[in-house]
Every structure is written in C-alpha cells, then in structure tokens.
N, C-alpha and C positions, 0 to 999 in steps of 0.2 A: 391786693397787698402791695403797698408802696415800698420800693426798695432803693430809690435814689431821687434826689431833689435837685433841680437846677434853680437858682434864684431868679432867673429869667430865661426866656426861650433860648436854648443853646444848640438847636439843630440847624441844618442849613436852610437856605431860602426855598429850595425845592420842596423840602418837607413842610415848611410853613404854608406854601401855596396849595398843598394837598388838603389842608384843613377846610373842609366845607366851603360854602360860598363866601366871598370877600366880606360881605356885611355881617356874617356870623363868626368870623375868625376872632379868637381871643387876642387881646393885646400881648405883645411880646415882653413887656416890662412887668411881669408878674411871675410868681413861682410856677414851674412846670414839674410834673411828677412822672417818673417811670414807675409803672406798676404792672403786676401780674393781674390779668383780668380773664374772664371766661365769657364766651358767648355760647349758651347752651352748655355743652361739655367740652368745647374747644378752647384750650388756653391760648392766650396771646399776650404780647407786651404792648402796653398803651403808653402814650406820652400825652398827659392831660394837664390842661391849665387848672389852676386852683379852683376857680368858680365851677368847673365841671366835675369836680370830685363828688361822688355820691357814696354815702355809707352803705356797706353791704350788711343788710339786716337779716340775711338768711340763716346765719348760724352754721352754715355748712363749711366744712374745711376747704381750704384752697388746695389746688392740686397741680400747680405748674410743674413741668418736668425738672426745672432747675432748682426747685425749692430745697430739696434735701442736700444739694451740693453747697448752697449758699447760706442756709439757716439751720438752726437747731431749735427745738421747742423746749421751754423750761417747764417746771412743775405746774405752773398756772395755765399752760397752753399757749403762752405768748411766743412769738418767733424772735430769735436773736441771731445776729450775724455769727457764723461759725468763727471761733477765734482762730486767728492766723498764728500758728505756733512758731513759724520761722519767717525770716525776711523773704525767702522764696515763696512761702505760702501767701504772704501779703502781695507779692508781685502777681502770683497766680490769680488771686482774687480780683485785682485790678484788670488783668487780662480777661477774666470771666465777665466782668461788668462791661468791658469794651465789646466783647463778643455779643453779649445780650443787647447792647445798644445798637448793634449792626443787624440784628435779626429783623426780618420783615415784620411789620406791624400792621394791624388793621387800620383803616383810615381813621383819623382822629375826629370822631364825632363825639357824642356824649355817652361814654360807656355806662352801662347800668350795673356793673359789678366791679369788684376788684380793689376797692379802697382799703385802707389799712384795717386789719382786724386785730 
C-alpha cells in the first residue's frame, strides 16, 4: 500500500548506496514510493522506484501496524487518509510520516508485495 511519493529519490546518499549492486540501482531522477509491504507475515516500510512497483494480486488485506492510525476504509473497501480535524492533527500527521520515514526498512531490492490496493 503506497502512502507517500517523492518525485525523485529523496533519501540520503548512504541509503542510495545500500540499494543492490551499482549496476542494478535505479536512477534517482524518477518517482520513488514509500509503501507498506510484507515479507511473509512481517510488515515493513519499503522505498521503491517506480519501475520496481508490483501489483499485489493476492486480494488479502494489508496489515501494517500503522494502518489504522493513518487511514480509514470507506464503503468500497478503499483506504483514505484519516481527515485531520484540527491544525494540531495535521501537524501530528506530518510527524507520524516523518517517524515512519525514519523506521528501519528492509534493503531496497524488488519487493514482491505492497503496492497500492
């Protein structure tokens, strides 16, 4: 489940250097996506270049621990950002995203799950 997009690589150089072998690294001048992904039953945050996004065709619900804090489901089953009811809630959401960005992530290879549903 994608929850944030950078128009180009926005992490630091150390993060970029951890992405696989040099010849397999994606270009920095393309969109990169933060997404909730799962490996087996273990949720993690991935930062993935656009060509490496894969559709999740399992039909299984996503289950990252942050999901209920950040999103709500509508009648059709789609996820939507929880509305910020106050300016303080908007600031809290930005802080929450910043905290998620700082969480340890699995090495950026080609994740097999977790694209938008």
